[in-house]
Backbone atoms as SQL, in Angstrom:
CREATE TABLE atoms (id INTEGER PRIMARY KEY, chain TEXT, resi INTEGER, resn TEXT, atom TEXT, x REAL, y REAL, z REAL);
INSERT INTO atoms VALUES
  (1, 'A', 1, 'MET', 'N', -18.990, -7.491, -11.981),
  (2, 'A', 1, 'MET', 'CA', -18.083, -6.860, -11.031),
  (3, 'A', 1, 'MET', 'C', -18.236, -7.521, -9.707),
  (4, 'A', 2, 'GLU', 'N', -17.151, -7.893, -9.111),
  (5, 'A', 2, 'GLU', 'CA', -17.149, -8.486, -7.640),
  (6, 'A', 2, 'GLU', 'C', -16.356, -7.523, -6.781),
  (7, 'A', 3, 'ASN', 'N', -16.878, -7.384, -5.563),
  (8, 'A', 3, 'ASN', 'CA', -16.181, -6.777, -4.549),
  (9, 'A', 3, 'ASN', 'C', -15.928, -7.745, -3.516),
  (10, 'A', 4, 'ILE', 'N', -14.740, -8.098, -3.085),
  (11, 'A', 4, 'ILE', 'CA', -14.460, -8.970, -1.937),
  (12, 'A', 4, 'ILE', 'C', -13.720, -8.418, -0.983),
  (13, 'A', 5, 'THR', 'N', -14.089, -8.684, 0.240),
  (14, 'A', 5, 'THR', 'CA', -13.418, -8.157, 1.510),
  (15, 'A', 5, 'THR', 'C', -12.921, -9.375, 2.231),
  (16, 'A', 6, 'GLY', 'N', -11.676, -9.312, 2.706),
  (17, 'A', 6, 'GLY', 'CA', -11.037, -10.420, 3.348),
  (18, 'A', 6, 'GLY', 'C', -10.624, -11.509, 2.353),
  (19, 'A', 7, 'GLY', 'N', -10.067, -12.538, 2.755),
  (20, 'A', 7, 'GLY', 'CA', -9.502, -13.661, 1.826),
  (21, 'A', 7, 'GLY', 'C', -10.637, -14.599, 1.378),
  (22, 'A', 8, 'GLY', 'N', -10.312, -15.395, 0.479),
  (23, 'A', 8, 'GLY', 'CA', -11.202, -16.333, -0.095),
  (24, 'A', 8, 'GLY', 'C', -10.998, -16.572, -1.566),
  (25, 'A', 9, 'ALA', 'N', -12.039, -17.171, -2.147),
  (26, 'A', 9, 'ALA', 'CA', -11.873, -17.536, -3.710),
  (27, 'A', 9, 'ALA', 'C', -12.394, -16.265, -4.573),
  (28, 'A', 10, 'ILE', 'N', -11.692, -15.974, -5.394),
  (29, 'A', 10, 'ILE', 'CA', -12.097, -14.948, -6.485),
  (30, 'A', 10, 'ILE', 'C', -12.944, -15.430, -7.571),
  (31, 'A', 11, 'SER', 'N', -14.090, -15.000, -7.851),
  (32, 'A', 11, 'SER', 'CA', -14.967, -15.462, -8.837),
  (33, 'A', 11, 'SER', 'C', -14.380, -15.437, -10.207),
  (34, 'A', 12, 'ILE', 'N', -14.551, -16.552, -10.968),
  (35, 'A', 12, 'ILE', 'CA', -14.042, -16.586, -12.308),
  (36, 'A', 12, 'ILE', 'C', -15.343, -16.259, -13.217),
  (37, 'A', 13, 'THR', 'N', -16.499, -16.173, -12.738),
  (38, 'A', 13, 'THR', 'CA', -17.598, -15.657, -13.546),
  (39, 'A', 13, 'THR', 'C', -17.940, -14.339, -13.744),
  (40, 'A', 14, 'THR', 'N', -17.008, -13.434, -13.075),
  (41, 'A', 14, 'THR', 'CA', -17.110, -11.997, -13.249),
  (42, 'A', 14, 'THR', 'C', -15.869, -11.522, -13.925),
  (43, 'A', 15, 'GLY', 'N', -15.778, -10.573, -14.611),
  (44, 'A', 15, 'GLY', 'CA', -14.736, -10.051, -15.379),
  (45, 'A', 15, 'GLY', 'C', -13.804, -9.243, -14.530),
  (46, 'A', 16, 'VAL', 'N', -14.324, -8.529, -13.559),
  (47, 'A', 16, 'VAL', 'CA', -13.501, -7.498, -12.704),
  (48, 'A', 16, 'VAL', 'C', -13.768, -8.004, -11.220),
  (49, 'A', 17, 'THR', 'N', -12.702, -7.967, -10.361),
  (50, 'A', 17, 'THR', 'CA', -12.694, -8.162, -9.031),
  (51, 'A', 17, 'THR', 'C', -11.926, -7.003, -8.291),
  (52, 'A', 18, 'PHE', 'N', -12.575, -6.310, -7.322),
  (53, 'A', 18, 'PHE', 'CA', -12.075, -5.384, -6.546),
  (54, 'A', 18, 'PHE', 'C', -11.791, -6.080, -5.141),
  (55, 'A', 19, 'ILE', 'N', -10.531, -6.000, -4.666),
  (56, 'A', 19, 'ILE', 'CA', -10.250, -6.601, -3.372),
  (57, 'A', 19, 'ILE', 'C', -9.945, -5.548, -2.261),
  (58, 'A', 20, 'THR', 'N', -10.458, -5.641, -1.082),
  (59, 'A', 20, 'THR', 'CA', -10.327, -4.913, -0.028),
  (60, 'A', 20, 'THR', 'C', -9.693, -5.724, 1.127),
  (61, 'A', 21, 'THR', 'N', -8.583, -5.407, 1.585),
  (62, 'A', 21, 'THR', 'CA', -8.022, -6.155, 2.578),
  (63, 'A', 21, 'THR', 'C', -8.025, -5.468, 3.908),
  (64, 'A', 22, 'THR', 'N', -8.114, -6.275, 4.973),
  (65, 'A', 22, 'THR', 'CA', -8.278, -5.837, 6.335),
  (66, 'A', 22, 'THR', 'C', -7.204, -6.298, 7.316),
  (67, 'A', 23, 'GLY', 'N', -6.179, -7.002, 6.656),
  (68, 'A', 23, 'GLY', 'CA', -5.071, -7.389, 7.210),
  (69, 'A', 23, 'GLY', 'C', -4.305, -8.073, 6.155),
  (70, 'A', 24, 'ALA', 'N', -3.434, -8.989, 6.292),
  (71, 'A', 24, 'ALA', 'CA', -2.872, -9.878, 5.333),
  (72, 'A', 24, 'ALA', 'C', -3.858, -10.925, 4.857),
  (73, 'A', 25, 'GLU', 'N', -4.313, -10.864, 3.576),
  (74, 'A', 25, 'GLU', 'CA', -5.270, -11.656, 3.229),
  (75, 'A', 25, 'GLU', 'C', -4.830, -12.710, 2.098),
  (76, 'A', 26, 'GLU', 'N', -5.358, -13.818, 2.014),
  (77, 'A', 26, 'GLU', 'CA', -5.024, -14.797, 0.868),
  (78, 'A', 26, 'GLU', 'C', -6.243, -15.178, 0.075),
  (79, 'A', 27, 'TYR', 'N', -6.145, -15.139, -1.207),
  (80, 'A', 27, 'TYR', 'CA', -7.219, -15.414, -2.197),
  (81, 'A', 27, 'TYR', 'C', -6.748, -16.471, -3.149),
  (82, 'A', 28, 'THR', 'N', -7.543, -17.188, -3.741),
  (83, 'A', 28, 'THR', 'CA', -7.348, -18.139, -4.641),
  (84, 'A', 28, 'THR', 'C', -8.113, -17.768, -6.039),
  (85, 'A', 29, 'LEU', 'N', -7.547, -18.241, -7.067),
  (86, 'A', 29, 'LEU', 'CA', -8.144, -17.917, -8.206),
  (87, 'A', 29, 'LEU', 'C', -8.146, -19.337, -9.178),
  (88, 'A', 30, 'ALA', 'N', -9.330, -19.946, -9.421),
  (89, 'A', 30, 'ALA', 'CA', -9.378, -21.299, -10.115),
  (90, 'A', 30, 'ALA', 'C', -9.033, -21.018, -11.608),
  (91, 'A', 31, 'ASP', 'N', -8.857, -22.112, -12.219),
  (92, 'A', 31, 'ASP', 'CA', -8.650, -21.935, -13.722),
  (93, 'A', 31, 'ASP', 'C', -9.949, -21.392, -14.460),
  (94, 'A', 32, 'GLY', 'N', -9.709, -20.696, -15.502),
  (95, 'A', 32, 'GLY', 'CA', -10.850, -20.171, -16.310),
  (96, 'A', 32, 'GLY', 'C', -11.014, -21.083, -17.565),
  (97, 'A', 33, 'VAL', 'N', -11.605, -20.374, -18.650),
  (98, 'A', 33, 'VAL', 'CA', -11.761, -21.098, -19.895),
  (99, 'A', 33, 'VAL', 'C', -10.827, -20.285, -20.857),
  (100, 'A', 34, 'GLU', 'N', -10.337, -21.159, -21.757),
  (101, 'A', 34, 'GLU', 'CA', -9.461, -20.589, -22.864),
  (102, 'A', 34, 'GLU', 'C', -10.034, -19.131, -23.378),
  (103, 'A', 35, 'GLY', 'N', -9.371, -18.112, -23.321),
  (104, 'A', 35, 'GLY', 'CA', -9.720, -16.824, -23.980),
  (105, 'A', 35, 'GLY', 'C', -10.485, -15.882, -22.922),
  (106, 'A', 36, 'GLN', 'N', -10.542, -16.345, -21.735),
  (107, 'A', 36, 'GLN', 'CA', -11.110, -15.539, -20.621),
  (108, 'A', 36, 'GLN', 'C', -10.269, -14.596, -20.093),
  (109, 'A', 37, 'LEU', 'N', -10.866, -13.317, -19.917),
  (110, 'A', 37, 'LEU', 'CA', -9.981, -12.238, -19.410),
  (111, 'A', 37, 'LEU', 'C', -10.591, -11.962, -17.824),
  (112, 'A', 38, 'LYS', 'N', -9.507, -11.705, -17.060),
  (113, 'A', 38, 'LYS', 'CA', -9.922, -11.535, -15.673),
  (114, 'A', 38, 'LYS', 'C', -9.003, -10.265, -15.195),
  (115, 'A', 39, 'ILE', 'N', -9.795, -9.209, -14.536),
  (116, 'A', 39, 'ILE', 'CA', -9.027, -8.022, -14.002),
  (117, 'A', 39, 'ILE', 'C', -9.078, -8.078, -12.555),
  (118, 'A', 40, 'ILE', 'N', -8.069, -7.868, -11.741),
  (119, 'A', 40, 'ILE', 'CA', -8.107, -7.894, -10.272),
  (120, 'A', 40, 'ILE', 'C', -7.385, -6.698, -9.848),
  (121, 'A', 41, 'SER', 'N', -8.056, -5.766, -8.923),
  (122, 'A', 41, 'SER', 'CA', -7.534, -4.532, -8.496),
  (123, 'A', 41, 'SER', 'C', -7.826, -4.267, -7.165),
  (124, 'A', 42, 'MET', 'N', -6.779, -3.823, -6.402),
  (125, 'A', 42, 'MET', 'CA', -6.895, -3.570, -4.902),
  (126, 'A', 42, 'MET', 'C', -7.486, -2.066, -4.772),
  (127, 'A', 43, 'VAL', 'N', -8.755, -2.105, -3.987),
  (128, 'A', 43, 'VAL', 'CA', -9.252, -0.733, -3.904),
  (129, 'A', 43, 'VAL', 'C', -9.011, -0.209, -2.444),
  (130, 'A', 44, 'THR', 'N', -8.801, -1.101, -1.457),
  (131, 'A', 44, 'THR', 'CA', -8.631, -0.666, -0.179),
  (132, 'A', 44, 'THR', 'C', -7.525, -1.420, 0.419),
  (133, 'A', 45, 'ASP', 'N', -6.375, -0.918, 0.917),
  (134, 'A', 45, 'ASP', 'CA', -5.191, -1.421, 1.539),
  (135, 'A', 45, 'ASP', 'C', -5.259, -1.456, 3.061),
  (136, 'A', 46, 'GLY', 'N', -5.667, -2.603, 3.552),
  (137, 'A', 46, 'GLY', 'CA', -5.483, -2.953, 4.908),
  (138, 'A', 46, 'GLY', 'C', -4.347, -3.876, 5.289),
  (139, 'A', 47, 'GLY', 'N', -3.569, -4.186, 4.254),
  (140, 'A', 47, 'GLY', 'CA', -2.598, -5.230, 4.301),
  (141, 'A', 47, 'GLY', 'C', -2.445, -5.924, 2.933),
  (142, 'A', 48, 'ASP', 'N', -1.258, -6.594, 2.895),
  (143, 'A', 48, 'ASP', 'CA', -1.043, -7.395, 1.540),
  (144, 'A', 48, 'ASP', 'C', -2.368, -8.478, 1.270),
  (145, 'A', 49, 'GLY', 'N', -2.554, -8.379, -0.114),
  (146, 'A', 49, 'GLY', 'CA', -3.531, -9.281, -0.626),
  (147, 'A', 49, 'GLY', 'C', -2.701, -10.271, -1.542),
  (148, 'A', 50, 'ILE', 'N', -2.549, -11.667, -1.201),
  (149, 'A', 50, 'ILE', 'CA', -1.827, -12.464, -2.042),
  (150, 'A', 50, 'ILE', 'C', -2.911, -13.288, -2.734),
  (151, 'A', 51, 'VAL', 'N', -2.761, -13.386, -4.062),
  (152, 'A', 51, 'VAL', 'CA', -3.698, -14.148, -4.955),
  (153, 'A', 51, 'VAL', 'C', -2.823, -15.352, -5.533),
  (154, 'A', 52, 'THR', 'N', -3.196, -16.554, -5.296),
  (155, 'A', 52, 'THR', 'CA', -2.653, -17.726, -5.807),
  (156, 'A', 52, 'THR', 'C', -3.591, -18.394, -6.865),
  (157, 'A', 53, 'PRO', 'N', -3.280, -18.197, -8.089),
  (158, 'A', 53, 'PRO', 'CA', -4.039, -18.925, -9.288),
  (159, 'A', 53, 'PRO', 'C', -3.686, -20.433, -9.053),
  (160, 'A', 54, 'ALA', 'N', -4.681, -21.169, -9.621),
  (161, 'A', 54, 'ALA', 'CA', -4.436, -22.492, -9.690),
  (162, 'A', 54, 'ALA', 'C', -3.372, -22.865, -10.644),
  (163, 'A', 55, 'ASN', 'N', -3.167, -22.129, -11.797),
  (164, 'A', 55, 'ASN', 'CA', -2.099, -22.255, -12.778),
  (165, 'A', 55, 'ASN', 'C', -1.815, -20.799, -13.245),
  (166, 'A', 56, 'PHE', 'N', -0.482, -20.447, -12.907),
  (167, 'A', 56, 'PHE', 'CA', -0.098, -19.119, -13.264),
  (168, 'A', 56, 'PHE', 'C', 1.268, -19.212, -13.950),
  (169, 'A', 57, 'ILE', 'N', 1.185, -18.726, -15.282),
  (170, 'A', 57, 'ILE', 'CA', 2.350, -18.821, -16.238),
  (171, 'A', 57, 'ILE', 'C', 3.518, -17.995, -15.744),
  (172, 'A', 58, 'ASN', 'N', 3.208, -16.743, -15.171),
  (173, 'A', 58, 'ASN', 'CA', 4.128, -15.910, -14.765),
  (174, 'A', 58, 'ASN', 'C', 4.850, -16.065, -13.334),
  (175, 'A', 59, 'GLY', 'N', 4.466, -17.053, -12.667),
  (176, 'A', 59, 'GLY', 'CA', 4.947, -17.472, -11.355),
  (177, 'A', 59, 'GLY', 'C', 3.934, -18.282, -10.504),
  (178, 'A', 60, 'THR', 'N', 3.905, -17.925, -9.253),
  (179, 'A', 60, 'THR', 'CA', 3.057, -18.883, -8.393),
  (180, 'A', 60, 'THR', 'C', 1.907, -18.030, -7.634),
  (181, 'A', 61, 'GLN', 'N', 2.345, -16.696, -7.401),
  (182, 'A', 61, 'GLN', 'CA', 1.465, -15.698, -6.572),
  (183, 'A', 61, 'GLN', 'C', 1.430, -14.374, -7.108),
  (184, 'A', 62, 'ILE', 'N', 0.463, -13.596, -6.834),
  (185, 'A', 62, 'ILE', 'CA', 0.489, -12.094, -7.112),
  (186, 'A', 62, 'ILE', 'C', 0.215, -11.411, -5.782),
  (187, 'A', 63, 'THR', 'N', 1.035, -10.459, -5.515),
  (188, 'A', 63, 'THR', 'CA', 0.897, -9.800, -4.323),
  (189, 'A', 63, 'THR', 'C', 0.362, -8.247, -4.583),
  (190, 'A', 64, 'PHE', 'N', -0.638, -7.825, -3.985),
  (191, 'A', 64, 'PHE', 'CA', -1.324, -6.553, -4.172),
  (192, 'A', 64, 'PHE', 'C', -0.977, -5.860, -2.683),
  (193, 'A', 65, 'ASN', 'N', -0.050, -4.709, -2.690),
  (194, 'A', 65, 'ASN', 'CA', 0.234, -4.254, -1.379),
  (195, 'A', 65, 'ASN', 'C', -0.108, -2.681, -1.353),
  (196, 'A', 66, 'ASP', 'N', -0.723, -2.216, -2.428),
  (197, 'A', 66, 'ASP', 'CA', -1.162, -0.674, -2.434),
  (198, 'A', 66, 'ASP', 'C', -2.462, -0.542, -3.342),
  (199, 'A', 67, 'VAL', 'N', -3.160, 0.426, -2.870),
  (200, 'A', 67, 'VAL', 'CA', -4.330, 0.752, -3.544),
  (201, 'A', 67, 'VAL', 'C', -4.057, 0.983, -5.079),
  (202, 'A', 68, 'GLU', 'N', -4.794, 0.519, -5.953),
  (203, 'A', 68, 'GLU', 'CA', -4.690, 0.657, -7.386),
  (204, 'A', 68, 'GLU', 'C', -3.614, -0.336, -7.983),
  (205, 'A', 69, 'ASP', 'N', -3.076, -1.239, -7.325),
  (206, 'A', 69, 'ASP', 'CA', -2.319, -2.302, -7.816),
  (207, 'A', 69, 'ASP', 'C', -3.300, -3.145, -8.614),
  (208, 'A', 70, 'THR', 'N', -3.082, -3.501, -9.772),
  (209, 'A', 70, 'THR', 'CA', -3.984, -4.124, -10.663),
  (210, 'A', 70, 'THR', 'C', -3.338, -5.110, -11.769),
  (211, 'A', 71, 'VAL', 'N', -3.997, -6.167, -11.989),
  (212, 'A', 71, 'VAL', 'CA', -3.515, -7.058, -13.059),
  (213, 'A', 71, 'VAL', 'C', -4.583, -7.343, -14.120),
  (214, 'A', 72, 'VAL', 'N', -4.279, -7.568, -15.339),
  (215, 'A', 72, 'VAL', 'CA', -5.164, -8.059, -16.390),
  (216, 'A', 72, 'VAL', 'C', -4.712, -9.306, -16.862),
  (217, 'A', 73, 'LEU', 'N', -5.402, -10.460, -16.731),
  (218, 'A', 73, 'LEU', 'CA', -5.003, -11.723, -16.944),
  (219, 'A', 73, 'LEU', 'C', -5.793, -12.344, -18.116),
  (220, 'A', 74, 'LEU', 'N', -5.084, -13.355, -18.846),
  (221, 'A', 74, 'LEU', 'CA', -5.752, -13.995, -19.894),
  (222, 'A', 74, 'LEU', 'C', -5.579, -15.385, -19.675),
  (223, 'A', 75, 'TYR', 'N', -6.798, -16.215, -19.719),
  (224, 'A', 75, 'TYR', 'CA', -6.496, -17.745, -19.489),
  (225, 'A', 75, 'TYR', 'C', -6.368, -18.330, -20.748),
  (226, 'A', 76, 'GLN', 'N', -5.091, -19.168, -20.922),
  (227, 'A', 76, 'GLN', 'CA', -4.812, -19.841, -21.959),
  (228, 'A', 76, 'GLN', 'C', -5.034, -21.380, -21.499),
  (229, 'A', 77, 'SER', 'N', -4.547, -22.332, -22.500),
  (230, 'A', 77, 'SER', 'CA', -4.926, -23.575, -22.247),
  (231, 'A', 77, 'SER', 'C', -4.058, -24.217, -21.028),
  (232, 'A', 78, 'THR', 'N', -2.882, -23.536, -20.586),
  (233, 'A', 78, 'THR', 'CA', -2.165, -24.103, -19.619),
  (234, 'A', 78, 'THR', 'C', -2.189, -23.179, -18.354),
  (235, 'A', 79, 'GLY', 'N', -2.938, -22.166, -18.356),
  (236, 'A', 79, 'GLY', 'CA', -3.050, -21.258, -17.079),
  (237, 'A', 79, 'GLY', 'C', -3.280, -19.834, -17.479),
  (238, 'A', 80, 'TRP', 'N', -3.257, -19.094, -16.357),
  (239, 'A', 80, 'TRP', 'CA', -3.389, -17.540, -16.453),
  (240, 'A', 80, 'TRP', 'C', -2.183, -16.843, -16.961),
  (241, 'A', 81, 'VAL', 'N', -2.109, -15.996, -17.815),
  (242, 'A', 81, 'VAL', 'CA', -0.948, -15.163, -18.343),
  (243, 'A', 81, 'VAL', 'C', -1.257, -13.815, -18.071),
  (244, 'A', 82, 'CYS', 'N', -0.364, -13.014, -17.601),
  (245, 'A', 82, 'CYS', 'CA', -0.560, -11.631, -17.347),
  (246, 'A', 82, 'CYS', 'C', -0.381, -10.941, -18.520),
  (247, 'A', 83, 'LEU', 'N', -1.356, -10.060, -18.996),
  (248, 'A', 83, 'LEU', 'CA', -1.433, -9.091, -20.174),
  (249, 'A', 83, 'LEU', 'C', -0.915, -7.733, -19.801),
  (250, 'A', 84, 'ALA', 'N', -1.312, -7.248, -18.544),
  (251, 'A', 84, 'ALA', 'CA', -0.817, -6.013, -18.104),
  (252, 'A', 84, 'ALA', 'C', -0.659, -5.989, -16.484),
  (253, 'A', 85, 'ARG', 'N', 0.199, -5.157, -15.906),
  (254, 'A', 85, 'ARG', 'CA', 0.301, -5.109, -14.482),
  (255, 'A', 85, 'ARG', 'C', 0.546, -3.739, -13.959),
  (256, 'A', 86, 'GLN', 'N', 0.034, -3.330, -13.042),
  (257, 'A', 86, 'GLN', 'CA', 0.202, -1.948, -12.453),
  (258, 'A', 86, 'GLN', 'C', 0.757, -2.164, -10.967),
  (259, 'A', 87, 'ASN', 'N', 2.081, -2.267, -10.757),
  (260, 'A', 87, 'ASN', 'CA', 2.606, -2.513, -9.399),
  (261, 'A', 87, 'ASN', 'C', 2.400, -3.694, -8.716),
  (262, 'A', 88, 'ALA', 'N', 1.599, -4.530, -9.184),
  (263, 'A', 88, 'ALA', 'CA', 1.407, -5.800, -8.362),
  (264, 'A', 88, 'ALA', 'C', 2.817, -6.610, -8.506),
  (265, 'A', 89, 'ILE', 'N', 2.953, -7.451, -7.648),
  (266, 'A', 89, 'ILE', 'CA', 4.267, -8.213, -7.554),
  (267, 'A', 89, 'ILE', 'C', 4.019, -9.610, -7.813),
  (268, 'A', 90, 'PHE', 'N', 4.788, -10.161, -8.711),
  (269, 'A', 90, 'PHE', 'CA', 4.765, -11.532, -9.162),
  (270, 'A', 90, 'PHE', 'C', 5.886, -12.352, -8.315),
  (271, 'A', 91, 'SER', 'N', 5.581, -13.506, -7.913),
  (272, 'A', 91, 'SER', 'CA', 6.650, -14.413, -7.252),
  (273, 'A', 91, 'SER', 'C', 6.248, -15.832, -7.531);
């Protein structure tokens, strides 16, 4: 499990990342390995958290703007695919 405050790179070596924003924050998510699962959830809302995966099948960005906004992602050969979403916004 990873807890990240402020923007930056989200780890692909941990299965779960909890984000805490202290303002509008930007995050990146590198490509994973085929079959890898990744859960990202906002635990403290100090502003929008925008995650930009290197390759995202459902769009280009994921916006977390409330506590408990959560996504479950699966990495396939061409990028991250959303398996489940709780209120996070895709664009």
